[in-house]
C-alpha positions as CSV (number, residue, x, y, z in Angstrom):
1,M,0.0,0.0,0.0
2,K,1.5,3.3,-1.0
3,P,1.9,5.9,1.8
4,P,-0.4,8.9,1.7
5,D,0.7,12.0,-0.1
6,R,0.8,13.9,3.2
7,L,3.4,11.4,4.5
8,L,5.5,11.9,1.4
9,S,5.3,15.7,1.7
10,F,6.2,15.5,5.4
11,F,9.5,13.9,4.4
12,G,10.1,16.3,1.6
13,L,9.3,13.8,-1.2
14,Q,6.9,13.8,-4.1
15,R,5.1,10.9,-5.7
16,R,6.7,9.8,-9.0
17,T,4.5,10.3,-12.0
18,L,4.9,10.0,-15.7
19,E,5.1,13.8,-16.0
20,N,7.7,14.0,-13.2
21,P,9.6,10.6,-13.2
22,A,12.6,11.8,-11.2
23,A,10.7,13.8,-8.6
24,S,11.2,11.3,-5.8
25,L,14.9,11.1,-6.4
26,G,15.7,14.6,-5.1
27,A,14.8,17.1,-2.5
28,E,15.8,20.6,-1.7
29,S,17.8,21.2,1.4
30,L,17.5,24.3,3.6
31,S,21.0,25.4,2.7
32,G,20.2,25.4,-1.0
33,P,21.8,22.4,-2.8
34,R,19.4,19.8,-4.1
35,V,20.2,16.4,-2.6
36,T,19.8,13.2,-4.6
37,P,21.4,9.8,-4.0
38,N,23.9,10.6,-6.8
39,T,24.8,14.1,-5.6
40,A,25.0,12.9,-2.0
41,L,28.0,10.7,-3.1
42,E,29.8,13.9,-4.1
43,V,30.2,14.6,-0.4
44,T,33.3,12.7,0.7
45,S,32.0,11.7,4.1
46,V,28.8,10.2,2.5
47,L,30.9,8.4,-0.1
48,A,33.2,7.0,2.7
49,A,30.2,5.9,4.8
50,V,28.4,4.2,2.0
51,R,31.5,2.6,0.6
52,L,32.6,1.3,4.0
53,I,29.3,-0.3,5.0
54,A,28.6,-1.7,1.5
55,S,32.0,-3.2,1.1
56,T,31.9,-4.7,4.6
57,I,28.6,-6.4,3.9
58,G,30.0,-7.6,0.5
59,A,33.1,-9.0,2.1
60,L,31.6,-10.9,5.0
61,P,31.4,-14.7,4.7
62,L,27.9,-15.8,4.0
63,H,27.3,-19.5,4.6
64,T,24.4,-21.8,4.1
65,Y,23.5,-24.2,6.9
66,R,21.3,-27.3,7.4
67,R,19.6,-27.8,10.8
68,T,20.5,-31.1,12.5
69,S,19.7,-32.8,15.8
70,E,23.2,-31.8,17.0
71,G,23.1,-28.2,15.8
72,R,23.9,-27.4,12.2
73,D,26.1,-28.5,9.2
74,T,27.6,-26.3,6.6
75,V,26.0,-27.1,3.2
76,R,28.1,-26.3,0.2
77,E,26.3,-28.4,-2.3
78,H,23.0,-26.4,-2.0
79,P,22.3,-24.3,-5.1
80,V,21.6,-21.2,-2.9
81,Y,25.1,-21.5,-1.5
82,R,26.5,-20.9,-5.0
83,L,24.3,-17.8,-5.4
84,L,25.2,-16.3,-2.1
85,H,28.9,-17.3,-1.9
86,G,30.0,-17.6,-5.5
87,R,28.1,-16.1,-8.5
88,P,24.6,-14.8,-8.1
89,N,24.3,-14.3,-11.8
90,G,26.3,-14.6,-15.0
91,E,27.7,-11.1,-14.7
92,Q,28.6,-10.4,-11.0
93,T,30.5,-12.0,-8.1
94,A,28.8,-12.4,-4.8
95,F,30.8,-9.5,-3.4
96,T,29.8,-7.1,-6.1
97,F,26.1,-8.2,-5.9
98,R,25.9,-7.7,-2.1
99,E,27.9,-4.5,-2.2
100,T,25.7,-3.1,-4.9
101,L,22.4,-3.9,-3.1
102,Q,23.7,-2.6,0.2
103,G,24.6,0.6,-1.5
104,H,21.0,0.8,-2.7
105,L,19.8,0.2,0.8
106,L,21.9,3.1,2.2
107,L,21.1,5.6,-0.6
108,Y,17.5,4.6,-1.5
109,G,16.3,2.7,1.6
110,N,15.4,-0.4,-0.4
111,A,17.3,-3.1,-2.3
112,Y,15.6,-5.2,-5.0
113,A,16.8,-8.2,-7.0
114,E,14.8,-10.4,-9.4
115,I,14.9,-14.1,-8.6
116,E,15.3,-16.2,-11.7
117,R,14.0,-19.8,-11.2
118,D,14.2,-23.0,-13.2
119,G,11.3,-25.2,-14.2
120,A,11.2,-26.8,-10.7
121,G,11.0,-23.4,-9.0
122,R,14.5,-23.5,-7.7
123,P,16.4,-20.2,-7.7
124,I,19.2,-20.2,-10.3
125,A,20.1,-16.4,-10.5
126,L,19.7,-13.1,-8.7
127,W,19.6,-10.0,-10.8
128,P,19.8,-6.5,-9.2
129,L,17.2,-3.9,-10.0
130,M,17.5,-0.2,-9.6
131,P,15.4,0.9,-6.6
132,W,13.9,3.9,-8.4
133,A,12.5,1.5,-11.1
134,V,10.5,-0.6,-8.6
135,R,7.2,0.3,-7.0
136,V,5.3,-1.7,-4.4
137,E,1.5,-1.9,-4.5
138,R,-1.3,-4.0,-3.1
139,R,-4.0,-5.3,-5.4
140,Q,-6.9,-7.2,-3.9
141,G,-5.0,-7.5,-0.6
142,K,-1.8,-9.0,-2.2
143,K,1.6,-7.4,-2.5
144,L,2.8,-6.8,-6.1
145,Y,6.0,-5.3,-7.4
146,L,5.9,-3.1,-10.5
147,V,9.2,-2.8,-12.3
148,S,9.5,0.1,-14.8
149,V,10.9,-1.2,-18.1
150,E,11.2,1.2,-21.0
151,G,8.4,3.4,-19.7
152,R,5.9,0.6,-18.8
153,D,5.3,-1.2,-15.6
154,V,6.0,-5.0,-15.6
155,P,4.4,-6.8,-12.6
156,L,6.5,-9.2,-10.6
157,S,5.2,-11.5,-7.9
158,P,6.7,-11.5,-4.4
159,D,7.9,-15.1,-5.0
160,N,10.3,-13.8,-7.7
161,M,11.5,-10.7,-5.9
162,L,14.3,-10.4,-3.3
163,H,13.4,-7.2,-1.4
164,V,15.5,-6.0,1.5
165,P,13.8,-3.0,3.0
166,G,15.6,-0.5,5.2
167,Y,14.0,1.4,8.1
168,S,10.3,1.6,7.4
169,L,7.1,3.2,8.8
170,D,4.7,0.9,7.0
171,G,6.7,-2.3,7.2
172,S,6.6,-2.7,3.4
173,T,9.1,-0.2,1.9
174,G,12.0,1.5,3.5
175,L,12.3,5.3,3.8
176,F,14.9,7.2,1.8
177,P,17.8,7.9,4.2
178,I,19.3,10.5,1.9
179,H,16.1,12.5,1.8
180,L,15.6,12.3,5.6
181,A,19.2,13.6,6.1
182,R,19.1,16.0,3.2
183,N,19.7,19.1,5.3
184,A,22.8,17.7,6.9
185,I,24.1,16.5,3.5
186,G,23.0,19.8,1.8
187,L,24.9,21.8,4.5
188,A,28.0,19.7,3.8
189,K,27.7,20.3,0.0
190,A,27.2,24.0,0.6
191,T,30.3,24.3,2.8
192,E,32.3,22.4,0.2
193,E,31.1,24.7,-2.5
194,Y,31.8,27.8,-0.4
195,G,35.3,26.6,0.3
196,S,35.9,25.9,-3.4
197,R,34.6,29.3,-4.5
198,F,36.6,31.0,-1.8
199,F,39.9,29.6,-3.1
200,S,39.1,29.8,-6.8
201,N,37.6,33.3,-6.8
202,D,39.4,35.2,-4.1
203,A,42.2,37.4,-5.5
204,R,45.5,37.0,-3.7
205,P,46.8,39.3,-2.3
206,G,43.3,40.3,-1.2
207,G,42.4,43.8,-0.4
208,A,41.7,47.2,-2.0
209,L,43.7,49.2,-4.6
210,T,43.9,53.0,-3.9
211,H,44.8,55.5,-6.6
212,P,45.8,59.1,-5.7
213,G,43.8,60.4,-8.7
214,K,40.4,59.8,-10.0
215,L,39.9,56.9,-12.5
216,G,37.3,56.8,-15.1
217,P,34.9,53.8,-15.4
218,E,36.9,52.3,-18.3
219,A,40.3,52.7,-16.5
220,A,38.9,51.3,-13.3
221,D,37.5,48.3,-15.1
222,R,40.7,47.7,-17.0
223,L,42.7,47.9,-13.8
224,K,40.4,45.4,-12.0
225,R,40.6,42.9,-14.9
226,S,44.4,43.1,-15.1
227,W,44.7,42.7,-11.3
228,N,42.4,39.6,-11.2
229,A,44.2,38.1,-14.2
230,A,47.5,38.4,-12.4
231,H,46.5,37.5,-8.8
232,Q,43.3,35.5,-8.8
233,G,43.2,31.8,-7.9
234,L,45.5,29.4,-6.1
235,S,48.1,29.3,-9.0
236,A,48.6,33.1,-8.7
237,S,48.3,33.4,-4.9
238,Q,52.0,34.1,-4.3
239,R,52.8,36.4,-7.2
240,V,54.5,39.7,-6.5
241,A,52.3,42.8,-7.1
242,V,53.9,45.8,-9.0
243,L,52.1,49.1,-8.3
244,E,52.5,52.2,-10.4
245,E,51.4,55.9,-10.4
246,G,51.3,56.1,-6.6
247,M,48.8,53.4,-6.1
248,T,48.7,51.6,-2.7
249,F,47.3,48.3,-1.7
250,Q,45.4,47.7,1.6
251,P,45.2,43.9,2.4
252,F,42.1,42.4,4.0
253,G,42.2,39.7,6.6
254,I,40.1,36.6,6.4
255,P,36.6,37.4,7.8
256,P,35.5,35.3,10.7
257,E,32.8,33.6,8.7
258,H,35.5,32.4,6.3
259,A,37.5,30.8,9.1
260,Q,34.5,29.3,10.8
261,F,33.4,27.3,7.8
262,L,36.1,24.7,8.6
263,E,34.3,24.0,11.9
264,T,31.1,23.6,10.0
265,R,32.7,21.1,7.7
266,R,33.9,19.1,10.7
267,F,30.5,19.1,12.2
268,A,29.0,17.9,8.9
269,V,31.2,14.9,9.0
270,T,29.9,14.0,12.5
271,E,26.3,14.5,11.4
272,I,26.7,12.2,8.4
273,A,28.5,9.6,10.6
274,R,25.5,9.7,13.0
275,T,23.1,9.3,10.0
276,F,24.7,6.1,8.9
277,G,25.4,4.8,12.5
278,L,29.1,4.9,12.2
279,P,31.8,5.9,14.7
280,P,33.2,9.1,13.2
281,H,36.8,7.8,13.1
282,L,35.8,5.3,10.4
283,I,35.2,8.1,7.9
284,G,38.2,10.1,8.8
285,D,37.2,12.2,11.9
286,L,39.8,11.3,14.5
287,E,39.2,14.2,16.8
288,R,37.7,12.0,19.5
289,A,39.4,8.8,18.7
290,T,42.1,7.7,21.2
291,F,44.2,4.6,21.6
292,S,42.0,3.5,24.6
293,N,38.6,3.8,22.9
294,I,39.3,2.8,19.3
295,E,38.8,-0.9,19.9
296,S,35.5,-0.3,21.7
297,Q,34.3,1.9,18.8
298,Q,35.2,-0.9,16.4
299,I,33.0,-3.3,18.4
300,Q,30.2,-0.8,18.4
301,F,30.5,-0.5,14.6
302,V,29.9,-4.3,14.3
303,Q,27.2,-4.5,16.9
304,F,25.1,-1.5,16.1
305,C,25.8,-0.9,12.4
306,I,26.8,-4.0,10.6
307,E,24.9,-6.7,12.6
308,P,21.5,-5.1,12.1
309,W,22.1,-4.9,8.4
310,C,23.1,-8.6,8.4
311,R,20.0,-9.6,10.2
312,R,17.8,-7.8,7.6
313,W,19.7,-9.6,4.8
314,E,19.5,-13.0,6.5
315,Q,15.8,-13.0,7.2
316,V,14.9,-12.0,3.7
317,L,17.3,-14.5,2.1
318,N,15.9,-17.3,4.3
319,Y,12.3,-16.5,3.5
320,A,12.8,-15.9,-0.2
321,L,15.4,-18.6,-1.2
322,L,15.5,-21.4,1.4
323,D,13.2,-23.9,3.1
324,S,12.7,-24.5,6.8
325,Q,15.6,-26.9,7.1
326,H,18.2,-24.5,5.7
327,Y,19.2,-21.0,6.5
328,A,21.9,-18.5,5.6
329,E,24.0,-16.6,8.1
330,F,26.8,-14.1,8.0
331,A,30.0,-14.8,9.9
332,L,30.8,-11.8,12.0
333,E,33.7,-13.4,14.0
334,G,36.3,-12.0,11.6
335,L,35.3,-8.4,12.4
336,L,35.6,-9.1,16.2
337,R,38.8,-11.1,16.2
338,G,41.1,-8.4,17.5
339,D,44.9,-8.7,17.5
340,S,46.9,-12.0,17.6
341,K,47.3,-12.0,21.4
342,S,43.6,-11.4,22.1
343,R,42.6,-14.2,19.7
344,A,45.1,-16.5,21.3
345,D,43.7,-15.8,24.8
346,F,40.2,-16.3,23.5
347,Y,40.9,-19.6,21.9
348,T,42.9,-20.8,24.9
349,A,40.0,-20.1,27.3
350,L,37.5,-21.9,25.1
351,F,39.8,-24.8,24.4
352,Q,40.5,-25.5,28.1
353,I,36.8,-25.9,28.9
354,G,36.1,-28.1,25.9
355,V,34.1,-25.6,23.8
356,L,36.5,-25.6,20.9
357,S,38.6,-28.4,19.4
358,P,41.9,-27.8,17.6
359,N,40.2,-28.1,14.3
360,D,37.5,-25.6,15.3
361,I,40.3,-23.1,16.1
362,R,42.2,-23.9,12.8
363,E,39.0,-23.4,10.8
364,R,38.5,-20.0,12.4
365,E,42.0,-19.1,11.4
366,N,41.6,-20.3,7.8
367,M,43.9,-23.3,8.4
368,N,43.4,-26.8,7.2
369,R,42.0,-29.5,9.5
370,I,44.4,-32.1,10.9
371,P,43.9,-35.8,11.8
372,G,42.6,-36.2,15.4
373,G,41.9,-32.5,15.7
374,D,38.2,-32.9,16.4
375,R,38.8,-34.2,20.0
376,R,37.9,-31.8,22.8
377,F,39.8,-31.7,26.1
378,V,39.2,-30.6,29.7
379,P,41.6,-30.1,32.6
380,L,42.0,-33.2,34.8
381,N,42.3,-31.3,38.1
382,M,38.7,-30.1,38.0
383,A,35.6,-31.9,39.4
384,P,31.9,-31.1,39.7
385,L,30.9,-29.2,42.9
386,D,28.3,-31.7,43.9
387,E,30.7,-34.7,43.9
388,P,33.0,-35.4,46.9
389,T,36.7,-35.2,46.3
């Protein structure tokens, strides 16, 4: 069910129509610049945030498991394993596929992929779709996806659509994060443009030229053009000025508003990091990062940013591609491994209480299994509390 127009207008959006097909892709910010998913990527902090999260989701191991009476077994012969771990289609790798769809999620709030099935209904390929080309509707109480192809809507049933929604108010389609954060992103774009124009248009040395006589309009205009040609822009910022006919030059200092825009740019980085749920140091803001808190911020990045995205992916993949006996799951241990000493202490503690076997540890460290390595051990000098010694 499409949200009402008043809800769209509340978030600064417009409904897409044939007369205005790109209306929903952009929104004006209070600072002036129009913010769209593409122009947002021109802001370096947005680009860094999207690239970091998308590439992290793309690089994480994604395994397919079968439920057993003892727990689970990794299933590599399942056809879905090949789609999720190898090649989802004939043109992309699994990394590129997941990175692309996660980028769509971050910029558009939704990620779509068509599920291609064989004659038996088994998934054989996943094809990404551009989010702006897909519309979700309900007809006779059933959800239907309409994909825009060469100006016409092609219906696609939910059984043939892999849809990962972002944060949503209606539980059906995700909201546009870029639109919701358009003022923060617009401010970042405005400050970048301000800084670029300041350095490209400000004549150096800056100030006023004073002539002892009176110059006519043509002479004053000619003098201004020759001065700007000689001293305007970064490439001419250190040239020596030669003054004639008793002229003097009065330099100007940098106005306070020029100096304060650097603080505005730093604040914009923090705002964008907050929008994407990232610790600021991951997109280059090291102002509050210290040796003592950098590891905890890394853990927070995994727990509060990456893990929720993984859970969205997993539940959609399990529902759309797998049966009740199989499920897909991301392996997050690699992001939490820490340094060599921390990993060694962790493995030692779990090995000594029989939780991990040598082969379990070797697998986690990407090492081959060894004969006899599946046995588990416990210390001999320990006994249950309820048994007499």
